[in-house]
N, CA, C and O atoms as a Tripos MOL2 file, in Angstrom:
@<TRIPOS>MOLECULE
protein
  264   263    66     0     0
PROTEIN
NO_CHARGES

@<TRIPOS>ATOM
      1 N         129.1010   63.4150    0.3590 N.3       1 MET1
      2 CA        128.9390   62.8620    1.8130 C.3       1 MET1
      3 C         129.7840   63.7270    2.2400 C.2       1 MET1
      4 O         130.7390   64.0720    1.5440 O.2       1 MET1
      5 N         129.5000   64.3410    3.7820 N.am      2 ARG2
      6 CA        130.0960   65.3450    4.5090 C.3       2 ARG2
      7 C         131.8320   64.0270    5.5040 C.2       2 ARG2
      8 O         131.8490   62.9930    6.1710 O.2       2 ARG2
      9 N         132.8160   64.9420    5.0000 N.am      3 PRO3
     10 CA        134.0630   64.4630    6.3620 C.3       3 PRO3
     11 C         133.6530   63.8240    7.3820 C.2       3 PRO3
     12 O         132.5300   63.3220    7.3450 O.2       3 PRO3
     13 N         134.1310   63.7480    8.0560 N.am      4 PRO4
     14 CA        134.1180   63.5540    9.4860 C.3       4 PRO4
     15 C         134.9780   65.0680    9.6940 C.2       4 PRO4
     16 O         135.9060   65.5950    9.0800 O.2       4 PRO4
     17 N         134.0730   65.4950   11.0070 N.am      5 LEU5
     18 CA        134.7500   66.4330   11.7140 C.3       5 LEU5
     19 C         134.7440   66.3700   13.1840 C.2       5 LEU5
     20 O         133.7780   65.8080   13.7010 O.2       5 LEU5
     21 N         136.0490   67.0570   14.2580 N.am      6 SER6
     22 CA        136.1730   66.9370   15.0110 C.3       6 SER6
     23 C         135.5580   68.1220   15.8160 C.2       6 SER6
     24 O         134.9530   68.9110   15.0900 O.2       6 SER6
     25 N         135.5680   68.4520   17.2160 N.am      7 THR7
     26 CA        135.2740   69.4190   17.8870 C.3       7 THR7
     27 C         135.9070   70.7870   17.5480 C.2       7 THR7
     28 O         135.3480   71.8170   17.9240 O.2       7 THR7
     29 N         137.3230   70.8290   16.6860 N.am      8 THR8
     30 CA        138.2350   72.0540   16.6110 C.3       8 THR8
     31 C         138.0500   72.0890   15.2110 C.2       8 THR8
     32 O         138.5830   73.0270   14.6180 O.2       8 THR8
     33 N         137.5130   71.4010   14.6680 N.am      9 SER9
     34 CA        136.9440   71.8920   12.8770 C.3       9 SER9
     35 C         136.3790   73.2630   13.4060 C.2       9 SER9
     36 O         136.0240   73.6430   14.5210 O.2       9 SER9
     37 N         136.4450   73.9360   11.9900 N.am     10 ARG10
     38 CA        136.2650   75.2500   11.7720 C.3      10 ARG10
     39 C         134.4100   75.0770   11.2280 C.2      10 ARG10
     40 O         133.9150   74.1900   10.5330 O.2      10 ARG10
     41 N         133.8010   76.1780   11.8070 N.am     11 SER11
     42 CA        132.3890   75.3440   11.2010 C.3      11 SER11
     43 C         131.7690   76.5490   11.2560 C.2      11 SER11
     44 O         132.5510   77.4120   11.6550 O.2      11 SER11
     45 N         130.5660   77.0070   10.9930 N.am     12 SER12
     46 CA        129.5540   78.3610   11.2400 C.3      12 SER12
     47 C         129.0340   78.8710   12.1030 C.2      12 SER12
     48 O         128.7340   80.0640   12.0680 O.2      12 SER12
     49 N         128.6630   77.6740   13.6430 N.am     13 THR13
     50 CA        129.0250   77.9390   14.4970 C.3      13 THR13
     51 C         129.1770   77.1370   15.4570 C.2      13 THR13
     52 O         129.1050   76.0440   14.8960 O.2      13 THR13
     53 N         129.4430   76.8310   17.2140 N.am     14 VAL14
     54 CA        129.4520   76.5300   17.6820 C.3      14 VAL14
     55 C         129.4940   75.1100   18.2680 C.2      14 VAL14
     56 O         130.3230   74.2940   18.6720 O.2      14 VAL14
     57 N         127.8420   75.2730   18.0640 N.am     15 THR15
     58 CA        127.0940   74.0500   17.8850 C.3      15 THR15
     59 C         126.8410   73.5220   17.4200 C.2      15 THR15
     60 O         126.3570   72.5130   17.9330 O.2      15 THR15
     61 N         126.9090   73.6560   15.6630 N.am     16 ASN16
     62 CA        126.8740   72.6380   14.4880 C.3      16 ASN16
     63 C         128.3440   71.6940   15.1120 C.2      16 ASN16
     64 O         128.3220   70.6040   15.6820 O.2      16 ASN16
     65 N         129.6730   72.6420   14.7310 N.am     17 ALA17
     66 CA        131.2270   71.6480   15.3690 C.3      17 ALA17
     67 C         130.7560   70.8080   16.4110 C.2      17 ALA17
     68 O         131.5780   69.8990   16.5340 O.2      17 ALA17
     69 N         130.1620   70.7250   16.9260 N.am     18 VAL18
     70 CA        129.3160   69.5740   18.5760 C.3      18 VAL18
     71 C         128.6990   68.9130   18.0700 C.2      18 VAL18
     72 O         129.0890   67.7740   18.3290 O.2      18 VAL18
     73 N         128.0080   68.9000   17.5320 N.am     19 VAL19
     74 CA        126.5870   67.9800   16.2570 C.3      19 VAL19
     75 C         127.3950   67.6320   15.9400 C.2      19 VAL19
     76 O         128.0310   67.1010   16.8510 O.2      19 VAL19
     77 N         128.0230   67.5820   14.6940 N.am     20 GLN20
     78 CA        128.8680   66.7890   13.8260 C.3      20 GLN20
     79 C         129.8180   66.6260   14.6050 C.2      20 GLN20
     80 O         129.4460   65.6290   15.2240 O.2      20 GLN20
     81 N         131.0310   66.9770   15.1150 N.am     21 ALA21
     82 CA        131.8490   65.6200   15.8540 C.3      21 ALA21
     83 C         130.6070   64.7220   16.5220 C.2      21 ALA21
     84 O         130.9960   63.5640   16.3710 O.2      21 ALA21
     85 N         129.9290   64.7010   16.8670 N.am     22 ILE22
     86 CA        129.1410   63.6080   17.5500 C.3      22 ILE22
     87 C         128.7360   62.6890   17.1050 C.2      22 ILE22
     88 O         128.6150   61.6310   17.7220 O.2      22 ILE22
     89 N         128.3390   62.9250   15.5830 N.am     23 LEU23
     90 CA        127.1450   62.3460   14.8090 C.3      23 LEU23
     91 C         128.4750   61.2510   14.0820 C.2      23 LEU23
     92 O         129.5810   61.5750   13.6480 O.2      23 LEU23
     93 N         128.0090   60.2780   14.1490 N.am     24 PRO24
     94 CA        128.7440   59.3970   13.3130 C.3      24 PRO24
     95 C         128.9350   59.6080   12.0740 C.2      24 PRO24
     96 O         128.2280   60.5200   11.6460 O.2      24 PRO24
     97 N         129.8040   58.9920   11.1010 N.am     25 PHE25
     98 CA        129.9870   59.1050    9.9870 C.3      25 PHE25
     99 C         130.2070   57.8610    9.2880 C.2      25 PHE25
    100 O         131.0740   56.9990    9.4300 O.2      25 PHE25
    101 N         129.3840   57.9460    8.6280 N.am     26 ILE26
    102 CA        129.1460   56.1310    7.9470 C.3      26 ILE26
    103 C         129.2170   56.5000    6.3040 C.2      26 ILE26
    104 O         128.4390   57.2370    5.6970 O.2      26 ILE26
    105 N         130.6500   55.6000    5.6340 N.am     27 GLN27
    106 CA        130.6640   55.4750    4.4020 C.3      27 GLN27
    107 C         129.6720   54.4410    3.7240 C.2      27 GLN27
    108 O         129.9160   53.2860    3.3770 O.2      27 GLN27
    109 N         128.7830   54.9770    3.6510 N.am     28 LEU28
    110 CA        127.8950   53.9590    2.3550 C.3      28 LEU28
    111 C         127.9990   53.1590    0.6300 C.2      28 LEU28
    112 O         127.8820   53.6920   -0.4740 O.2      28 LEU28
    113 N         128.2070   52.0070    0.9250 N.am     29 THR29
    114 CA        128.3440   51.2090   -0.2460 C.3      29 THR29
    115 C         127.5370   51.9880   -1.4610 C.2      29 THR29
    116 O         126.6820   52.8510   -1.2570 O.2      29 THR29
    117 N         127.7960   51.7070   -2.2510 N.am     30 ASP30
    118 CA        126.9500   52.1500   -3.4950 C.3      30 ASP30
    119 C         125.4870   50.8990   -3.4880 C.2      30 ASP30
    120 O         124.3710   51.3180   -3.7970 O.2      30 ASP30
    121 N         125.6360   49.7920   -3.2070 N.am     31 GLU31
    122 CA        124.6510   49.2690   -2.9160 C.3      31 GLU31
    123 C         123.3860   49.9840   -1.8480 C.2      31 GLU31
    124 O         122.2050   49.9190   -2.1900 O.2      31 GLU31
    125 N         123.7870   50.6250   -0.6020 N.am     32 GLU32
    126 CA        123.2170   51.3870   -0.0400 C.3      32 GLU32
    127 C         122.4300   51.9920   -0.3950 C.2      32 GLU32
    128 O         121.2020   51.9900   -0.2980 O.2      32 GLU32
    129 N         123.4240   52.7900   -1.0190 N.am     33 ILE33
    130 CA        123.6450   54.1470   -2.1000 C.3      33 ILE33
    131 C         122.1930   53.9020   -3.4210 C.2      33 ILE33
    132 O         121.7920   54.8840   -4.0470 O.2      33 ILE33
    133 N         121.5670   52.4630   -3.6600 N.am     34 GLY34
    134 CA        120.5670   52.2170   -4.8690 C.3      34 GLY34
    135 C         119.6440   51.7840   -4.0500 C.2      34 GLY34
    136 O         118.4780   51.8990   -4.4280 O.2      34 GLY34
    137 N         119.8430   51.3460   -3.0930 N.am     35 LYS35
    138 CA        118.1790   50.4470   -2.2940 C.3      35 LYS35
    139 C         118.3420   51.8350   -2.0500 C.2      35 LYS35
    140 O         118.1730   52.2070   -3.2110 O.2      35 LYS35
    141 N         118.5550   52.9450   -1.3770 N.am     36 ALA36
    142 CA        118.0690   54.1740   -0.6740 C.3      36 ALA36
    143 C         117.3850   54.7320   -1.9610 C.2      36 ALA36
    144 O         116.1700   54.5430   -2.0250 O.2      36 ALA36
    145 N         118.0430   55.4600   -3.1020 N.am     37 LEU37
    146 CA        117.6150   55.3420   -4.0800 C.3      37 LEU37
    147 C         116.1170   54.7200   -4.7830 C.2      37 LEU37
    148 O         115.6150   55.2060   -5.7960 O.2      37 LEU37
    149 N         115.6410   53.7580   -4.1520 N.am     38 ARG38
    150 CA        114.6140   52.6850   -5.1700 C.3      38 ARG38
    151 C         113.4390   52.4260   -3.9680 C.2      38 ARG38
    152 O         112.3680   51.8510   -4.1650 O.2      38 ARG38
    153 N         113.9310   53.0250   -2.5980 N.am     39 PHE39
    154 CA        112.6790   52.9020   -1.7140 C.3      39 PHE39
    155 C         112.4810   54.5970   -1.4780 C.2      39 PHE39
    156 O         111.9580   54.8960   -0.4040 O.2      39 PHE39
    157 N         112.7930   55.5370   -2.2370 N.am     40 LEU40
    158 CA        112.5470   57.0510   -2.7570 C.3      40 LEU40
    159 C         111.5110   56.7840   -4.0770 C.2      40 LEU40
    160 O         110.5990   57.5410   -4.4130 O.2      40 LEU40
    161 N         111.7980   55.8230   -4.5760 N.am     41 GLY41
    162 CA        111.4900   56.1140   -5.9770 C.3      41 GLY41
    163 C         112.4860   56.8150   -7.0560 C.2      41 GLY41
    164 O         111.9660   57.1970   -8.1040 O.2      41 GLY41
    165 N         113.7980   56.9980   -6.8830 N.am     42 GLN42
    166 CA        114.4110   57.8600   -7.6570 C.3      42 GLN42
    167 C         115.1740   56.9180   -8.4080 C.2      42 GLN42
    168 O         115.0580   55.7000   -8.2690 O.2      42 GLN42
    169 N         116.1290   57.6010   -9.3830 N.am     43 ARG43
    170 CA        117.0270   57.1200  -10.5310 C.3      43 ARG43
    171 C         117.8340   58.0810   -9.9050 C.2      43 ARG43
    172 O         117.4850   59.1230   -9.3520 O.2      43 ARG43
    173 N         119.7230   57.2830  -10.1630 N.am     44 ALA44
    174 CA        121.1260   57.8470  -10.1610 C.3      44 ALA44
    175 C         121.0520   58.7470  -11.3860 C.2      44 ALA44
    176 O         120.9580   58.0290  -12.3820 O.2      44 ALA44
    177 N         121.0600   60.7250  -11.8720 N.am     45 GLY45
    178 CA        121.4650   61.0890  -12.2890 C.3      45 GLY45
    179 C         120.1710   61.5890  -12.9160 C.2      45 GLY45
    180 O         120.1940   62.5340  -13.7050 O.2      45 GLY45
    181 N         118.9730   60.9310  -12.5560 N.am     46 GLU46
    182 CA        117.6680   61.5260  -12.8120 C.3      46 GLU46
    183 C         117.0350   61.6860  -11.6970 C.2      46 GLU46
    184 O         115.9530   61.1010  -11.6700 O.2      46 GLU46
    185 N         117.4580   62.5700  -10.2710 N.am     47 LEU47
    186 CA        116.6750   63.0800   -9.0820 C.3      47 LEU47
    187 C         115.6990   64.2400   -9.2060 C.2      47 LEU47
    188 O         115.4440   65.0980  -10.0510 O.2      47 LEU47
    189 N         115.3710   63.9790   -8.2950 N.am     48 GLU48
    190 CA        113.7730   64.8200   -7.7600 C.3      48 GLU48
    191 C         113.4850   65.0460   -6.8500 C.2      48 GLU48
    192 O         113.7870   64.3000   -5.9180 O.2      48 GLU48
    193 N         112.7110   66.2600   -6.6430 N.am     49 CYS49
    194 CA        112.2730   65.9480   -5.2460 C.3      49 CYS49
    195 C         111.9120   65.3370   -4.3390 C.2      49 CYS49
    196 O         111.6610   64.3360   -5.0100 O.2      49 CYS49
    197 N         111.7190   65.1190   -3.6110 N.am     50 VAL50
    198 CA        110.1780   63.8480   -3.1360 C.3      50 VAL50
    199 C         109.3540   64.3220   -2.4260 C.2      50 VAL50
    200 O         108.4580   63.5850   -2.0130 O.2      50 VAL50
    201 N         109.3920   65.8550   -2.0120 N.am     51 TYR51
    202 CA        108.1510   66.5680   -0.9670 C.3      51 TYR51
    203 C         107.8750   66.8560   -2.2050 C.2      51 TYR51
    204 O         107.0030   66.0910   -2.6160 O.2      51 TYR51
    205 N         108.3570   67.9180   -3.3160 N.am     52 CYS52
    206 CA        107.7840   68.8460   -4.1800 C.3      52 CYS52
    207 C         107.5220   68.7010   -5.4940 C.2      52 CYS52
    208 O         106.6910   69.3630   -6.1150 O.2      52 CYS52
    209 N         108.7680   67.1620   -6.2910 N.am     53 GLY53
    210 CA        108.2120   67.2400   -7.5930 C.3      53 GLY53
    211 C         109.2150   67.5010   -8.2260 C.2      53 GLY53
    212 O         109.6250   66.6280   -8.9900 O.2      53 GLY53
    213 N         109.9440   68.7710   -8.1300 N.am     54 ALA54
    214 CA        110.8410   69.0030   -8.7070 C.3      54 ALA54
    215 C         111.6420   68.3650   -9.4460 C.2      54 ALA54
    216 O         111.8540   67.2630   -8.9400 O.2      54 ALA54
    217 N         112.4330   68.5730  -10.8060 N.am     55 GLY55
    218 CA        113.2570   67.7800  -11.1780 C.3      55 GLY55
    219 C         114.8660   68.5660  -11.0790 C.2      55 GLY55
    220 O         115.0520   69.6500  -10.5270 O.2      55 GLY55
    221 N         116.0880   67.6130  -11.8480 N.am     56 THR56
    222 CA        116.8260   68.6160  -11.7150 C.3      56 THR56
    223 C         117.3860   69.3510  -12.4650 C.2      56 THR56
    224 O         118.4740   69.9270  -12.4600 O.2      56 THR56
    225 N         116.1320   69.2630  -13.4580 N.am     57 SER57
    226 CA        116.4700   70.5650  -14.5120 C.3      57 SER57
    227 C         115.6670   71.8510  -13.6200 C.2      57 SER57
    228 O         115.5700   72.8970  -14.2610 O.2      57 SER57
    229 N         115.3180   71.8600  -12.7720 N.am     58 SER58
    230 CA        114.1220   72.9860  -12.4040 C.3      58 SER58
    231 C         114.8010   73.4790  -11.2360 C.2      58 SER58
    232 O         116.0240   73.3340  -11.2470 O.2      58 SER58
    233 N         114.2990   74.0130  -10.2610 N.am     59 LYS59
    234 CA        114.6310   74.9010   -9.3720 C.3      59 LYS59
    235 C         115.6230   74.3940   -8.1800 C.2      59 LYS59
    236 O         116.1620   75.0380   -7.2790 O.2      59 LYS59
    237 N         115.6800   72.6090   -8.5950 N.am     60 VAL60
    238 CA        116.6180   72.3400   -7.6030 C.3      60 VAL60
    239 C         117.7980   71.9630   -7.8840 C.2      60 VAL60
    240 O         118.0150   71.4040   -8.9590 O.2      60 VAL60
    241 N         118.9690   72.2330   -6.8190 N.am     61 SER61
    242 CA        120.4290   71.8320   -6.4240 C.3      61 SER61
    243 C         120.2580   70.7020   -5.8290 C.2      61 SER61
    244 O         119.3130   69.9750   -5.5200 O.2      61 SER61
    245 N         122.3920   70.7250   -5.6530 N.am     62 LYS62
    246 CA        122.4740   69.3190   -5.0360 C.3      62 LYS62
    247 C         122.1470   69.7280   -3.3180 C.2      62 LYS62
    248 O         121.7420   68.9480   -2.4560 O.2      62 LYS62
    249 N         122.4380   71.0610   -3.1760 N.am     63 THR63
    250 CA        122.2260   71.3610   -1.6440 C.3      63 THR63
    251 C         120.6480   71.5310   -1.5060 C.2      63 THR63
    252 O         120.4000   71.1730   -0.3540 O.2      63 THR63
    253 N         119.4880   71.9000   -2.1200 N.am     64 GLY64
    254 CA        117.9780   71.9730   -1.7550 C.3      64 GLY64
    255 C         118.1840   73.3390   -3.1260 C.2      64 GLY64
    256 O         119.0310   73.7170   -3.9360 O.2      64 GLY64
    257 N         116.6880   73.7000   -2.6440 N.am     65 HIS65
    258 CA        116.1450   73.8460   -3.3470 C.3      65 HIS65
    259 C         116.3580   75.6790   -3.0880 C.2      65 HIS65
    260 O         116.2590   76.2000   -1.9770 O.2      65 HIS65
    261 N         116.6960   76.5330   -4.5230 N.am     66 ARG66
    262 CA        116.7430   77.6420   -5.2560 C.3      66 ARG66
    263 C         115.9750   78.5240   -4.4070 C.2      66 ARG66
    264 O         115.7810   79.6920   -4.7450 O.2      66 ARG66
@<TRIPOS>BOND
     1     1     2 1
     2     2     3 1
     3     3     4 2
     4     3     5 am
     5     5     6 1
     6     6     7 1
     7     7     8 2
     8     7     9 am
     9     9    10 1
    10    10    11 1
    11    11    12 2
    12    11    13 am
    13    13    14 1
    14    14    15 1
    15    15    16 2
    16    15    17 am
    17    17    18 1
    18    18    19 1
    19    19    20 2
    20    19    21 am
    21    21    22 1
    22    22    23 1
    23    23    24 2
    24    23    25 am
    25    25    26 1
    26    26    27 1
    27    27    28 2
    28    27    29 am
    29    29    30 1
    30    30    31 1
    31    31    32 2
    32    31    33 am
    33    33    34 1
    34    34    35 1
    35    35    36 2
    36    35    37 am
    37    37    38 1
    38    38    39 1
    39    39    40 2
    40    39    41 am
    41    41    42 1
    42    42    43 1
    43    43    44 2
    44    43    45 am
    45    45    46 1
    46    46    47 1
    47    47    48 2
    48    47    49 am
    49    49    50 1
    50    50    51 1
    51    51    52 2
    52    51    53 am
    53    53    54 1
    54    54    55 1
    55    55    56 2
    56    55    57 am
    57    57    58 1
    58    58    59 1
    59    59    60 2
    60    59    61 am
    61    61    62 1
    62    62    63 1
    63    63    64 2
    64    63    65 am
    65    65    66 1
    66    66    67 1
    67    67    68 2
    68    67    69 am
    69    69    70 1
    70    70    71 1
    71    71    72 2
    72    71    73 am
    73    73    74 1
    74    74    75 1
    75    75    76 2
    76    75    77 am
    77    77    78 1
    78    78    79 1
    79    79    80 2
    80    79    81 am
    81    81    82 1
    82    82    83 1
    83    83    84 2
    84    83    85 am
    85    85    86 1
    86    86    87 1
    87    87    88 2
    88    87    89 am
    89    89    90 1
    90    90    91 1
    91    91    92 2
    92    91    93 am
    93    93    94 1
    94    94    95 1
    95    95    96 2
    96    95    97 am
    97    97    98 1
    98    98    99 1
    99    99   100 2
   100    99   101 am
   101   101   102 1
   102   102   103 1
   103   103   104 2
   104   103   105 am
   105   105   106 1
   106   106   107 1
   107   107   108 2
   108   107   109 am
   109   109   110 1
   110   110   111 1
   111   111   112 2
   112   111   113 am
   113   113   114 1
   114   114   115 1
   115   115   116 2
   116   115   117 am
   117   117   118 1
   118   118   119 1
   119   119   120 2
   120   119   121 am
   121   121   122 1
   122   122   123 1
   123   123   124 2
   124   123   125 am
   125   125   126 1
   126   126   127 1
   127   127   128 2
   128   127   129 am
   129   129   130 1
   130   130   131 1
   131   131   132 2
   132   131   133 am
   133   133   134 1
   134   134   135 1
   135   135   136 2
   136   135   137 am
   137   137   138 1
   138   138   139 1
   139   139   140 2
   140   139   141 am
   141   141   142 1
   142   142   143 1
   143   143   144 2
   144   143   145 am
   145   145   146 1
   146   146   147 1
   147   147   148 2
   148   147   149 am
   149   149   150 1
   150   150   151 1
   151   151   152 2
   152   151   153 am
   153   153   154 1
   154   154   155 1
   155   155   156 2
   156   155   157 am
   157   157   158 1
   158   158   159 1
   159   159   160 2
   160   159   161 am
   161   161   162 1
   162   162   163 1
   163   163   164 2
   164   163   165 am
   165   165   166 1
   166   166   167 1
   167   167   168 2
   168   167   169 am
   169   169   170 1
   170   170   171 1
   171   171   172 2
   172   171   173 am
   173   173   174 1
   174   174   175 1
   175   175   176 2
   176   175   177 am
   177   177   178 1
   178   178   179 1
   179   179   180 2
   180   179   181 am
   181   181   182 1
   182   182   183 1
   183   183   184 2
   184   183   185 am
   185   185   186 1
   186   186   187 1
   187   187   188 2
   188   187   189 am
   189   189   190 1
   190   190   191 1
   191   191   192 2
   192   191   193 am
   193   193   194 1
   194   194   195 1
   195   195   196 2
   196   195   197 am
   197   197   198 1
   198   198   199 1
   199   199   200 2
   200   199   201 am
   201   201   202 1
   202   202   203 1
   203   203   204 2
   204   203   205 am
   205   205   206 1
   206   206   207 1
   207   207   208 2
   208   207   209 am
   209   209   210 1
   210   210   211 1
   211   211   212 2
   212   211   213 am
   213   213   214 1
   214   214   215 1
   215   215   216 2
   216   215   217 am
   217   217   218 1
   218   218   219 1
   219   219   220 2
   220   219   221 am
   221   221   222 1
   222   222   223 1
   223   223   224 2
   224   223   225 am
   225   225   226 1
   226   226   227 1
   227   227   228 2
   228   227   229 am
   229   229   230 1
   230   230   231 1
   231   231   232 2
   232   231   233 am
   233   233   234 1
   234   234   235 1
   235   235   236 2
   236   235   237 am
   237   237   238 1
   238   238   239 1
   239   239   240 2
   240   239   241 am
   241   241   242 1
   242   242   243 1
   243   243   244 2
   244   243   245 am
   245   245   246 1
   246   246   247 1
   247   247   248 2
   248   247   249 am
   249   249   250 1
   250   250   251 1
   251   251   252 2
   252   251   253 am
   253   253   254 1
   254   254   255 1
   255   255   256 2
   256   255   257 am
   257   257   258 1
   258   258   259 1
   259   259   260 2
   260   259   261 am
   261   261   262 1
   262   262   263 1
   263   263   264 2
@<TRIPOS>SUBSTRUCTURE
     1 MET1         2 RESIDUE 1 A MET
     2 ARG2         6 RESIDUE 1 A ARG
     3 PRO3        10 RESIDUE 1 A PRO
     4 PRO4        14 RESIDUE 1 A PRO
     5 LEU5        18 RESIDUE 1 A LEU
     6 SER6        22 RESIDUE 1 A SER
     7 THR7        26 RESIDUE 1 A THR
     8 THR8        30 RESIDUE 1 A THR
     9 SER9        34 RESIDUE 1 A SER
    10 ARG10       38 RESIDUE 1 A ARG
    11 SER11       42 RESIDUE 1 A SER
    12 SER12       46 RESIDUE 1 A SER
    13 THR13       50 RESIDUE 1 A THR
    14 VAL14       54 RESIDUE 1 A VAL
    15 THR15       58 RESIDUE 1 A THR
    16 ASN16       62 RESIDUE 1 A ASN
    17 ALA17       66 RESIDUE 1 A ALA
    18 VAL18       70 RESIDUE 1 A VAL
    19 VAL19       74 RESIDUE 1 A VAL
    20 GLN20       78 RESIDUE 1 A GLN
    21 ALA21       82 RESIDUE 1 A ALA
    22 ILE22       86 RESIDUE 1 A ILE
    23 LEU23       90 RESIDUE 1 A LEU
    24 PRO24       94 RESIDUE 1 A PRO
    25 PHE25       98 RESIDUE 1 A PHE
    26 ILE26      102 RESIDUE 1 A ILE
    27 GLN27      106 RESIDUE 1 A GLN
    28 LEU28      110 RESIDUE 1 A LEU
    29 THR29      114 RESIDUE 1 A THR
    30 ASP30      118 RESIDUE 1 A ASP
    31 GLU31      122 RESIDUE 1 A GLU
    32 GLU32      126 RESIDUE 1 A GLU
    33 ILE33      130 RESIDUE 1 A ILE
    34 GLY34      134 RESIDUE 1 A GLY
    35 LYS35      138 RESIDUE 1 A LYS
    36 ALA36      142 RESIDUE 1 A ALA
    37 LEU37      146 RESIDUE 1 A LEU
    38 ARG38      150 RESIDUE 1 A ARG
    39 PHE39      154 RESIDUE 1 A PHE
    40 LEU40      158 RESIDUE 1 A LEU
    41 GLY41      162 RESIDUE 1 A GLY
    42 GLN42      166 RESIDUE 1 A GLN
    43 ARG43      170 RESIDUE 1 A ARG
    44 ALA44      174 RESIDUE 1 A ALA
    45 GLY45      178 RESIDUE 1 A GLY
    46 GLU46      182 RESIDUE 1 A GLU
    47 LEU47      186 RESIDUE 1 A LEU
    48 GLU48      190 RESIDUE 1 A GLU
    49 CYS49      194 RESIDUE 1 A CYS
    50 VAL50      198 RESIDUE 1 A VAL
    51 TYR51      202 RESIDUE 1 A TYR
    52 CYS52      206 RESIDUE 1 A CYS
    53 GLY53      210 RESIDUE 1 A GLY
    54 ALA54      214 RESIDUE 1 A ALA
    55 GLY55      218 RESIDUE 1 A GLY
    56 THR56      222 RESIDUE 1 A THR
    57 SER57      226 RESIDUE 1 A SER
    58 SER58      230 RESIDUE 1 A SER
    59 LYS59      234 RESIDUE 1 A LYS
    60 VAL60      238 RESIDUE 1 A VAL
    61 SER61      242 RESIDUE 1 A SER
    62 LYS62      246 RESIDUE 1 A LYS
    63 THR63      250 RESIDUE 1 A THR
    64 GLY64      254 RESIDUE 1 A GLY
    65 HIS65      258 RESIDUE 1 A HIS
    66 ARG66      262 RESIDUE 1 A ARG
């Protein structure tokens, strides 16, 4: 989860800083995360891309496709 930011936080762009400062920061519970994973047909520790099906052992990292 990303930490909450303010408009004075360092960011790559001013626009990004403003948008992230405006967006609410919601800390999800383990139950909510589990519900979202089940909705997407995923299991913790065995994640795969919901678009292309690439698994964690292939070209997918926590931040996206390589």
